[in-house]
Structure formats: structure tokens, C-alpha cells
C-alpha positions in Angstrom: 0.0 0.0 0.0 1.1 3.6 -0.5 1.7 5.4 2.8 0.7 9.0 3.3 3.9 11.0 2.8 3.2 13.7 5.3 2.2 11.3 8.1 5.2 9.1 7.4 7.4 12.2 7.7 5.8 13.2 11.0 6.2 9.7 12.4 9.9 10.0 12.0 10.2 13.7 13.1 8.3 13.0 16.4 10.2 9.7 16.9 6.9 7.8 16.8 9.0 5.5 14.6 12.3 4.6 16.2 15.0 2.0 15.3 16.2 -0.1 18.3 19.8 -1.2 18.8 18.6 -4.5 20.3 15.3 -6.3 19.9 12.6 -6.1 22.5 9.5 -8.3 23.1 6.4 -6.6 21.7 2.9 -6.9 23.2 2.2 -9.7 20.7 5.1 -11.7 22.0 7.1 -11.2 18.8 10.5 -9.7 18.7 10.7 -6.1 17.4 13.7 -4.1 16.2 11.8 -0.9 15.9 9.2 0.9 18.0 6.0 2.4 16.5 4.4 4.6 19.1 1.8 6.6 17.3 0.9 8.5 20.5 4.1 10.4 20.1 2.5 12.3 17.3 0.5 14.1 20.0 3.7 15.5 21.4 2.5 15.7 25.0 5.3 13.7 26.5 2.9 11.1 27.8 0.8 13.7 29.6 -2.4 11.8 28.5 -1.6 9.2 31.1 -2.4 11.7 33.9 -6.1 11.4 32.9 -6.4 7.7 33.7 -9.1 5.9 31.9 -11.5 8.8 31.4 -12.3 9.0 27.7 -13.8 12.5 28.1 -10.6 13.9 29.8 -8.3 12.2 27.3 -10.3 13.5 24.4 -10.4 17.0 25.7 -6.7 16.9 26.4 -6.0 15.6 22.8 -8.1 18.4 21.4 -6.0 20.9 23.3 -2.9 19.3 21.9 -4.1 19.9 18.3 -4.2 23.6 19.2 -0.8 23.7 20.9 1.0 21.6 18.3 0.1 22.4 14.7 1.6 19.2 13.3 -0.7 17.1 15.5 -3.6 19.2 14.3 -2.4 18.4 10.8 -2.6 14.7 11.6 -6.1 15.0 12.9 -7.2 17.0 9.8 -5.9 14.3 7.6 -7.7 11.6 9.6 -10.9 13.6 9.7 -11.0 14.1 6.0 -10.5 10.4 5.4 -13.1 9.5 8.0 -15.6 12.0 6.5 -15.4 10.3 3.1 -16.3 7.0 4.7 -19.3 8.4 6.7 -22.1 8.9 4.1 -25.0 8.2 6.5 -26.8 11.0 8.4 -26.8 9.0 11.7 -23.1 8.6 12.3 -20.3 8.5 14.8 -16.6 7.7 15.3 -15.4 5.1 17.8 -12.2 4.4 19.6 -10.9 1.8 22.1 -9.3 2.4 25.5 -7.0 4.3 25.6 -4.5 5.4 22.9 -7.2 5.2 20.2 -9.0 8.1 21.9 -6.0 10.4 21.2 -7.0 10.3 17.6 -10.6 9.1 17.4 -11.7 11.8 19.9 -10.3 14.8 18.1 -11.5 13.5 14.8 -15.1 13.2 16.2 -14.8 16.8 17.5 -13.4 18.0 14.1 -16.4 16.4 12.3 -19.0 17.6 15.0 -20.3 14.1 15.6 -20.5 11.8 18.7 -17.6 9.7 19.8 -18.3 6.1 21.0 -15.7 5.3 23.7 -15.2 1.6 24.3 -13.5 0.3 27.4 -11.6 -2.9 27.9 -14.2 -4.0 30.5 -16.8 -3.7 27.7 -18.3 -0.6 29.1 -19.2 2.0 26.5 -20.2 5.6 26.4 -21.1 8.3 23.9 -19.1 11.5 24.2 -20.9 14.4 22.4 -19.2 17.4 20.9 -20.6 19.6 23.7 -18.9 17.4 26.4 -22.0 15.4 27.5 -21.3 11.8 28.3 -24.0 9.1 28.1 -23.5 5.5 29.1 -24.6 2.9 26.4 -24.2 -0.3 28.3 -27.1 -2.2 26.8 -28.0 -3.7 23.5 -29.7 -1.5 20.8 -28.8 2.2 21.5 -26.7 2.4 18.4 -29.4 1.0 16.1 -29.1 2.6 12.6 -25.9 4.4 13.5 -23.0 4.1 11.0 -19.6 4.1 12.8 -16.0 4.3 11.6 -13.5 3.0 14.2 -10.1 4.7 14.5 -7.0 3.0 15.9 -3.6 4.4 16.6 -1.8 1.2 15.6 -2.9 -2.0 13.9 -1.0 -5.2 14.4 -2.9 -8.5 14.4 -6.2 -6.8 15.1 -7.0 -8.9 18.2 -8.1 -5.9 20.2 -10.6 -5.1 17.5 -11.9 -8.6 17.1 -11.1 -12.0 18.7 -13.0 -15.2 19.4 -12.4 -17.8 22.0 -14.6 -20.8 22.6 -17.3 -19.2 20.5 -17.3 -16.0 22.5 -16.6 -12.8 20.5 -14.7 -9.9 22.0 -13.1 -6.7 21.0 -14.2 -3.2 19.8 -16.1 -4.4 16.7 -18.3 -6.9 18.5 -19.1 -4.3 21.2 -20.3 -1.8 18.6 -22.3 -4.4 16.7 -23.9 -5.7 19.9 -25.2 -2.3 20.6 -26.7 -2.1 17.1 -24.1 -0.1 15.4 -23.0 -0.8 11.8 -19.2 -0.9 11.2 -17.7 -1.7 7.9 -14.6 0.5 7.9 -11.6 1.1 10.2 -9.1 3.9 9.9 -5.6 3.2 11.3 -2.9 5.8 11.8 -0.2 3.1 11.3 -0.2 -0.6 10.5 2.6 -3.0 11.1 1.2 -5.4 8.5 0.9 -8.3 10.9 -2.3 -9.8 9.3 -4.6 -7.3 11.0 -6.1 -6.3 7.6 -6.8 -9.8 6.6 -8.2 -10.8 10.0 -10.6 -7.8 10.1 -11.7 -8.2 6.5 -12.9 -11.7 7.4 -15.3 -9.9 9.9 -16.5 -7.6 7.2 -14.4 -4.6 8.1 -12.1 -2.9 5.6 -8.9 -1.3 7.0 -7.8 2.1 5.7 -4.2 2.6 7.0 -2.4 5.8 6.5 1.2 4.5 7.1 2.4 1.0 6.5 5.7 -0.1 8.1 6.7 -1.9 4.9 9.8 -2.3 2.8 9.3 1.1 1.2 8.9 2.9 4.5 11.9 1.1 6.1 14.1 1.6 3.1 13.4 5.4 3.3 13.3 6.0 7.1 15.2 3.2 9.0 18.7 4.0 10.2 19.6 0.4 9.4 17.6 -0.4 6.3 19.5 -3.6 5.6 18.7 -5.1 8.9 15.1 -3.8 8.9 14.4 -5.2 5.4 15.8 -8.6 6.4 13.6 -8.5 9.5 10.4 -7.4 7.8 10.6 -10.1 5.1 10.3 -12.8 7.7 10.2 -11.6 11.3 9.9 -15.2 12.7 13.0 -16.5 10.9 14.9 -13.3 11.7 14.0 -13.7 15.4 14.9 -17.4 15.6 18.3 -16.7 14.0 18.9 -13.8 16.4 18.0 -16.0 19.4 20.2 -18.8 18.1 23.2 -16.5 17.8 22.6 -14.2 20.8 20.3 -15.9 23.2 17.6 -14.0 25.1 19.5 -12.5 28.1 19.1 -9.0 26.7 15.3 -9.5 27.0 15.4 -10.5 30.7 13.6 -7.4 32.1 10.4 -8.6 30.4 10.4 -11.6 32.7 10.2 -9.5 35.9 7.0 -10.6 37.7 6.7 -7.1 39.0 7.4 -5.3 35.7 3.9 -5.6 34.2 5.0 -7.3 31.1 4.6 -11.0 31.9 1.9 -11.4 29.3 4.5 -10.5 26.7 6.9 -12.9 28.2 4.3 -15.8 28.1 3.5 -15.1 24.5 7.2 -14.9 23.7 7.9 -18.3 25.3 4.9 -19.8 23.5 6.3 -18.6 20.2 10.0 -19.1 20.7 10.4 -21.5 23.5 11.2 -24.4 21.2 13.7 -22.3 19.3 15.5 -21.4 22.5 15.6 -25.1 23.6 16.9 -26.3 20.2 19.6 -23.6 20.3 20.6 -24.6 23.9 19.6 -21.1 25.0 16.6 -22.0 27.3 18.6 -23.1 30.3 20.8 -19.9 30.4 17.7 -17.7 30.3 16.0 -19.9 32.9 19.0 -19.6 35.3 19.2 -15.9 35.0 15.5 -15.3 35.4 15.5 -17.5 38.5 18.6 -15.7 39.9 17.1 -12.3 39.4 13.4 -12.9 40.1 13.1 -16.2 41.9 10.9 -17.8 39.3 11.5 -20.3 36.5 10.4 -20.0 32.9 8.1 -22.9 33.4 6.2 -20.9 36.0 5.9 -18.0 33.7 4.8 -20.0 30.7 2.3 -22.1 32.7 4.0 -25.4 31.9 4.5 -26.1 35.6 2.5 -25.3 38.8 
């Protein structure tokens, strides 16, 4: 896909895209050699975290940032125009999921003068109107007849938008549809091209991404394009080769039980545990994790009680 040139430029200028010297474990459990933090486009130094989980407060803060930082206002104008073209119905709204989506979806809704549907991880939802009114919508049917475009800051596999386990659907899209809303389109500031587009299309939702972290982007913007291109062609193979040669000791902080990233560690072990074992790298990581944190990898992965 062709990325938006101005948004690509701003991702680099604000360090929303940053090369890493050493890999890290991403939220998906995969290894990453670059960070994509779309929220840095806001240029608030993480100030949005001060507003907790209040969608109204985060939206109002983000709107203020569009006024203080013209380049962020430019980002919102681009997203708003794109969203407007997708919203042809009279009864319409923009939605976003807790919390980083709201930095973009909220100001877009304000720009267009339409309601914002804020969806929380605990499945609570509320409508935030342009005048600041907030109305809970925690029952089925209140969005009947409403056409909604969902906006995300970053698309990876799309699991926060839609997932299914044992026949139970969860994610932003099922929550909108359960309340009667119609959603056929999703706007992403950035996509990492990790099958999110395909996964959501299977649920009847077309993704409109503004910037794709693909070979063209990396060739132009990475500080180490050769390594980045090798990685992006097959992240799994690249990661297994890296672990075979270097082990995983540089990733050890992710395994700290008090560090808040154990879910990443579990997913990493699920995906790369066999590769570590085959490369004789499992035991050295296990010893170091136990020495530092008093737990074994088996306790973290759930393989032992």
C-alpha cells in the first residue's frame, strides 16, 4: 500500500517510529527491532496518562494538543477528511478503544462535529458528544441505525478489534455491533502489516491505513535499512536466527514478575520456547530469570504449577 507521505514524515520527526539497537519483546510476544508509538504524534510527553481511563478527559486533552501543536492538528485534519469520506450516512459516529485510540478518534469526532463512542476494555461503552456530554450505552440496541467508523492508533494483528475464544466474540467491533451499530470501515494511523487487515476483512471490516511499516517505509526511514528489510521479510525467521546466535538474556527485564510485562513474556515463550531449547539457550535464560526474580520460565509460561 502507498503510505501518506506527510504522516510518514511526522512519524519520523516525532520519533513515533524509532529503530532499536537491540530487539525487544512486543505486546504480541514477537521480537521487534523498531518501535512504533503513534501516540508520540500528540507531542505531549505522555501527559495523557495523567487522565487515567477517562475518555472525556483524554479526548479534551487531545483536542487541546491539536491547538498547541500544529503538526498534531495536521494529523487530525488528515484523519478527519479520510473518515468523513467513509461516513455517508446521516446518523453517524466515530469510535475508539481504550486508551490510545482516543487520542486520535476523539479529536476526529470533534473535528467532524459528531458523537464519539468510547469503548472500554471491561466492555463498558459511552457516547461523548461534541458539547462534552457523556451518556453510558451499556445495553443492546442504543446504536441501532448508526454508521460508525472505528479509528485505531496502531494496527498489528487486530486482536483488540476482534477476537473469538470458545465461540465468545470480544473486541471493539463486537461491542459496537452488539449495541446495534454498523461498522464496515476502520481507519488506522499506522499498520505493522501483521495480518490485521486480513483478520478484520474476514469480519466484514475494511482497513484504511495511513502509514504501513513496509519495505518502502523502512528503506526510506530506517537508520539500518539492511537489517530492517531482512527482518520485515520474515520476522519469525529473523527472530529465531537472532536467538540462536545471541540468546535472550538482553530481554530479561520482560520476565520480571513485578514489571507488568509477563503477558508479553508468556507469548514470547509460546512462540520461541522451542527455538530457545533447540539452540541450547533455554537453560541460560531460565537460570538468569530465577537468579534475578526467583521464578523459572516454566512458572511464567504455565507449563508447571
